[in-house]
N, C-alpha and C positions, 0 to 999 in steps of 0.2 A: 062975898065970895060966891061966885056963881057956879052952880053945879052943872057938870057936863052930862048931857043926856046919855042914857045907856046905849042908844042906837049909834050915836056918834062914836062912842068908845068901841063898839063892835066893828064899825067901819074902819077905824084907825088900826085896830088890831089886825083886821083882814088885809089891809094894805101893807102892813109890815110883813106879813107872811108871804105875800105875792110880790115882794120886792125883787127887782131884776138881779140884785146882787146875791140872792139866795138860790142854790142848786136844787132842782126838782128831785124828789125821791123816786128810785127804781122799784117797780112792783116786785115782790117776792114770788119765785116760781111755785107753781102748785105742787104739793107733796102728796104722793099716793100712799095711802095707809092701808096695809093688809089688815083685813078684819081679824084674821087669826093671830096677827102679831100683837094686837092689843090684848089678846087673851093669854099670851105666853108670859110666864113670870120671868123676870130678868135672871133670877138664880137658876131656874130650870134651863134657860138658854145657855148660860155659862157651863152648866154641867154637860149638856149635849155636845157643845164644841170641844170640851175636854175629852169626851169619849171618842169623838171622831179623830182627833189628833193622836189619841193613844192607840187607835187601831192601825195607824201607819207606823211601820217599823222604822226605827232610827238606824238607817244603814248608811254606809259611807263608800265612796268609790274605792275600788281595789280590794274589797272585802269579799270573801267567799260566803255565800248564803244559800239557804235551801229554798227551793221553789216547787210549785205544783204545775204539772203540764195540763193546760186547759184544752188545747186543740193541736192536732198535727196535720199540716197541709203537705202539699207535694214538695215544697221547698223550705218551709219554715216550721218552727215549733213555738207556740205561744205559751209562755210561762208566767205564772203569777207568783211574785215574791212578797206580796203584802204591801206593795207600794201603791201610790195613787194611780199608776198606770202599769200595764203589763209589758213584758219584754219579749223581743223576738230573737230567736236563735236559729241559725241555718241548720237545716236537717242533716247536712253532711257531717256535722259534729257528733251525730249520734249513730254513724255507720259502724258496723263491725268489720272484721278483716275481709269478709266476703262481699261487702258493700250493701248489706241489708240494714235497715233502720232498727235500732233497739230501744224504741220509746213508744209509749202509749198514753192516751189521756188518763190523768189521775196519778201518773208516776211522780214520785218525789225525786228531784235531781239536785245536785250541787252545781251552782253557777257562780261565775265571777261578775260582779257589778263593775263594768268599765266606766259608764257614764250614767248619771241619774236621768238625763233627758237628751234626746236627739232633736233634730229639727222638726220631726213629726210628732214629738211629744212622748215617744216611747223610751223606756230605759234600755240601755245597751248591755246585754248579757253575753257570756261565753262559757259554755260547758267545757270545751277543750282546755282553756286556760285554767279553769277551776280544777280540773283533774291533775294538770301538771303541778299546780301549786300544792295540792294535797300530797302528791307524790314527793315533791321536794321536802315538804314537812316530814313525811315518813322517812325519807332518806336521811335527813338531818338527825332525826330521832334514832334511826338505826346506827348511824355513825357515833352518836353520843353513847348509846347503850351497848355498842359492839354486838349488834344483832346480825343474824344471817339474812341475806337477801337472795332471791332467786331470779335469775334473768336468762333470757334466750339469746344465743349468739346470732347476731345479724349478719356480719360480714368480717372479712379480714381487712385490716387497715395497716398503715405504716406503724410498726412497733408493737402491734398486738391485735386485739379484737374489739369490735364495736358490739356492745351488749345492750339489749332492751330490758330495763327493769321498770318500765312505765315511762321513763325518760331515757334518752341515749346516754350511755356511760362507756368508760374506757377501761378495758382489761389489758394491762401490759403483758407482753409475751413472757417476761421474767416472772410474772405472778400467776401463771396458769397452773403450774404443777411444781412439785419439788424437783423433778427432773426435766431437762429441756424437752419441749415438744417440737418435733421436726416438722410435722404436717399440721399447720394451724387450720387449713381448709377442712380437715376432717371433723372439726368441732362445730362447723356451721350448722345452725338449726338445733343444736343441743341445749338443754336447760342445765345450768350450772348453779351450784350453791357457792356463794361468795360473801365477802365481807367488805364494807365500805372503809377505805383507808384515807380518803381525802375528799372534801366537799368544798366547792366554791360557788355559791349560789349566784353571786353577781356576774361571774364570768361563765356560768353554766357548765362547770366542770365537775365530773364525778369519776373518781378513780377507784377501781375494785381490785380485790386480791382473792384468788382461790387458793394460792399457795399457803397463805397464813392459816386458812381454815383446815387444810389438809395436814399441816404440821401440828396443829393443836389436836386434831383427831388422832394422828399417828402417835403422838406423845402418850395419849391414854391407852391406846392399843399396845404400845411398846412395853409398858409396865407389865401387862398380863403375859405377853409373849416371852419376855425375858425370864419371868418367874417359872415358866414351864419348859423352857428350851434346854435340851440336853443332847449330847452325842448319842447317836443310834436311835433317836426317836423319829417315828414316822409322822409327818405333818401334812396338812393341806396348804397350798399356796396358789397365788395368781401370778402369771407371767406379766411383769410390768415393762420390761425392756429386753431387747435382743441385740447382742453385739456379735462381732466376728469370733470371739473366743468363748462365748457362753450366753446365758440368760439370767437376768435378775428376777428373783421370785419374792413377791411380797408375802411375808409370813404373818403380817399383822403388826404394822408399825415399824418393822425392821425388815430389811432386804437381805437375802442370801444369794450367793453366786452358785449357779449350776453350770459347771464348766462343760465344754463340748465333749471332753474325753469321758465325762461321767454321765453322758446322756444315753449312750447305747453301747452294747458290746460290739456292734458292727461299726462300719465306717460311715462317718457323717461329715460331709464337706462343710456344712454351715448349720448352725442351730435352727435356722428358719425352716430346714427340711423336716424337723421333728416337732417344733412348737411354734405357736403364734401368740402375739400379744393378747392378753386378757384370758388366755387358756387357764383353766383350773387343773392343777396337777398335784399328784401325790408324790412326795419326795421324802428322803431320809437325811437326817443331819449327820454329815461325816465328821465335821470338826467345828467347834465353837470356842471362840476366844472372848471371855467376858470383858477383858480389859479393853480390847479394841472393838468389841461387838461385831466381829467378823464371823460370818457363818458360811461354811462350805457345804454344799448339798450334793446329793447323788440321786440319780433316777434309775440307772441300769442296775444298781445294787439291789433293787427290789425284785429283780428277775434272776433266774438261775444262770450261772456262767456256763456257756455252751462248751467251754474247753475242758470242763471236769470229766466229761464222758466222750471226748473226741477220739481217744484211742480205740474205744469200743465201736464207735460208729463209723470210723474210717480206718479199717485194717489195711496193712501193707498189701499191695497188689490189686486193690479194688479199683475198678474203673468208675468214674463219676463225671457228671456235668457240672460246670461252673461258669461264672461270668467274670470276664476280665475287668478289673476295677482300677488297675494302675499298671503303668509300665515304667521300668527303670533301666539303667544301663546294664544291669546284671541279670534282669529277668522280668517276669510278669506275675502280678499278684491276682489270684483267682478267688472269688468269693464262692465258697461252698454252701454257706448259709449265713444269715445275719450274725455277725460276730466271729465267724470262722473263715479265715483266708489261708490259702496255700500258695507257695512260691514255685513257679516253673523256672528253674535256672536256665540261663541262656545256653548252657552246655547240654541241657536235656531237651532241647527243642528239635534237633535234627540229627540223624545218624551220619549223614554225608555232607551236609552244607555247613560251612563256617558262618554262623549267624553273628553279624557284628552288633546288631541291636534288635531287641524283641519286636520293635515296630515293623521289621521286615516281614514278619509272619503274622503278627497279631495286632489288633486294635482294641482300644478301650470300649467295652460294651459287647464284645464278641462272646458268644457262647461256645465253649471248647470242651472237648472230652480229654481227660488226663488220667494218669494212673498214680495212685498213692505209693510213694517210694519210702517215706518215713514219717513218723509222728512223734513230736516231743511236746506233751501237754504242759510241762513245767515252763518251757521256753515259749509256749504258745506258737509253735511252728509246725507246719506240715510241708514236706517236700513232695512236689509233684513232677511227673515226667510227661512230656508231650510225645517224644519220639518212641516211647515204649508202647504206644498204641499201635505202631506199625512194626512190621518185621524188620530185623536187622539185615541190611543188604550185605554186610561184610561176612555174615555167616553163610550166605549163598554164593559168595564170590569164588570159593574153591571149586564148587561144582560147575559153575558157568565158565570159568577160565582155568583149566588145569595147567600144571606146570609144563612148559614146553609148547603150549599152543601159541599160534601166531594171531595177533589181534591188531586192529587199526584204531588209532586214537589221535586226538588233536593236542598239540603242544600248548599248554596253558601258561607255563611260566618257565623261565630260564634262570638258573642260579650259577654260582661259581662251581658248585659241586655236582650239578646235573640238570636234568630237565624233567618237569612234571607234565605228564601226558594224561588227559582225561580218558579213562577207560569207558565210563558211562557217566551219566549225570550224577554229579556229587562225588564220584570216586576217581581219584587221580593215582597214577602209577609213576614211580620214580625211575628214570634211567640215569644211573650214576655215570659220571664222566669217565670212570675207569672201564665201563661196559659199553663205551661207544665205538671203540676201534681196537683191533688186534695189534696193529703195527705203529700207529701214530701216538705220540705223547701230546695230548690235547691240553691247551692252556685254558680253554673255555668251551662249554657246550656249543656256543654259537659257531665254532669252527666247523661243526658237522651238521647241526640241526638249525633250521629256521622255523619261524612261526607258521607252521603248516602241519598237515596230518602226516603221520608216518606209521609204518607197520613194524610191530615189535613182538618178540616172543616173550611170554610170561615165564620167569625163571624162579620165582619163589612164591610161597603162599602166606607171607606175613600180612599183618594188618595193613601195611602200605604195600601196594602191589609193586614188586621190584621187577624191572624189565631190563633187557639188554639188546643192543644192536649188533654185538659181535657175532653171534651165530648166523645172522643174516648176511653180514659182510663176508663171513668165511665161506659162504656158498657161491660167492661170485668168482670171477676170473682173476681177482687180485692175487698177488703172490702170497704164499703163506708166510706167517711171521718167522723170524729167525729162530725162535725157540721151538718151532714145529719140527725142525730137523735134529733136534738134540735127542740125547738118549732118553730124556724124560718126557718126550712128546706123547701126547694122547690125542687120537683122532676122534671125531664125533661118533658117538655110539659105542666106543670101546669102554670096557669097565675101568673105573677109576675110583680111588678112595680120596676122601677129603672132608672138610667141614663146611657146612652151609651157614650162612649168616643173613640177617635182614637188618634194615635200617629204618629208624623212624624218620618222619619228614624233617628235612633240614639238617640231618647229621649222618655220619657213616661210622659203622662199628669198626 
């Protein structure tokens, strides 16, 4: 056996390595080795990585977190929330009601993480949404705990009011007060205490009630008020509502009625002339029914009744000034002082004129002078006279027109029994049909008299001036009457005996 030399074996082995069927090996890339890395212990490296990862907060999108303001620019606020990058928030989300920014570097703010990274590598934050989410949480808690919330009325909307409690909420008109509120616009801008009665976060609805809170507060006050309420007690109250017939006064959890007739001793057309809503008044309890909890109140009863001394202050015959406050078919009411009125009857307005209605002489609001004719304090009546201020023309008539004098007047009216002639303004004289002719039997005054002026002699001095045409006709050329030639005839101027008579207007004695 022949031994193969070592060189040949090496050549054969080299040929086997460089065989075409075998793929050549790719050289490995050069690896850079940090000199410091070779000095770090693997355990120390793992500890440092854990510390870094622990410094980053484990936050999720949609979560409200706290952040620190790093810088404030003209349009943005940079906030650090402890994540691998900072967040940018528009400066407009930090404006107050006047448009001034309310943020400074170093401030801690609550923000909402909307996205962990945008295309620029920044996290997306929102302060406005974070505030709303916090408010919604507080609203839900207030609803669950039945707590009171305070809000400002923004505007009037259909069915009620829009209220700002941090978020927009709805206050129905029926839940504003225990009594209907007619003018909702008057509440705009006011801050109200309310209670949340309905919350729907998904739909963004919040319903409030002020009425519920008022009812609860009134229930507590009512217990104390009822314990101290008694007839004749003087109390303090607040005017809550005014109607045509009176005013409702809040006594503390319970309302009492102050009727318009119990407001003043004088004349009040409407309660609003004396009181306004929210006025504080002192009143007296006139009547209280514990069963129905109805309270009748009085205001004028706290002041002296002016009628108690009216007879002393207004003696009969006194002249005084007053204001016409009312006119009726039978007269005019004159206010002498608040609570005291007198009546001028229509028959006491003129000596001579027939006044069909007081409005012919007086108007409401006129200041007139009158005379006291009578006082009845028990009936609360004072009789006044307007014509008594002037002289009585009938008392002067006898001197101005003596019996037998010839006067001229205007025929004012014709009746079946005679004619009325105006002697002077307001004074009529009657020519009876029997005094119109000596010889003719007249069926009606129109047979002799027409609507024109005529001359008549005055024949009597009664209250109604009685006149006759016969003396005048007797002086004419007409033939004397048949009885003039009888044995009982009497000529004008000759003495005679007989009985005189007078007639009231519209009749003959």
